[in-house]
C-alpha positions, 0 to 999 in steps of 0.5 A: 341546175341553176342557169342564167341565160342572157340574150339581146346583145349585139351591135347598135349605133350610138343613140340606139337601143337594145333590150337585154333579157336574162332567163333564170332557172333552177332557183326561187327567182322571186327571192333573189335580187337581180342585177346587171353588171358589165365589163369593158375591155381592160376594165373591172366589172361594174354594177349597171343596175339592180332590182329588188326581189319584188321589183318594187325598186332599183338602183342604177350606176350614175353613168346609165341613169335616165338611159337604162331601165331594169325590170323583172317579170317574176312569173317568167323568171326573167329580168330585163335591161332596156338600154336607150341613148347608147354610147360607145362607152357602153360597149361591154360584155353584160352579165346577169347576176342573182344574189339570194335575199336570205342565203346570199347565194350568187349566181352569174350568167355567161354574159352577152356582148353589146357593142356601140359603134358607127 
């Protein structure tokens, strides 16, 4: 059974930091591109950051470049999103996503809420 379980969301003040984690199981983690998406109220889901299967390279949305860092530990089947210098506009539900490099299967986590507010 495939599972992606996010954790680490919460309420943080502007300028603060949070680290999201996504623990994966039920598939060959090292054969999947892992990404973080987010969806703010009233907006469409958008890609935040993506990591190649080996974790050698990553891509980021322009809005988070220089502030967010995606990383993965293939030994622990976990992907992380370190979020620094958080802004109110970063408020959203953050979702973990996995896409198979060869089979293109796609999986989603249930999401974790990040709220940036005074």
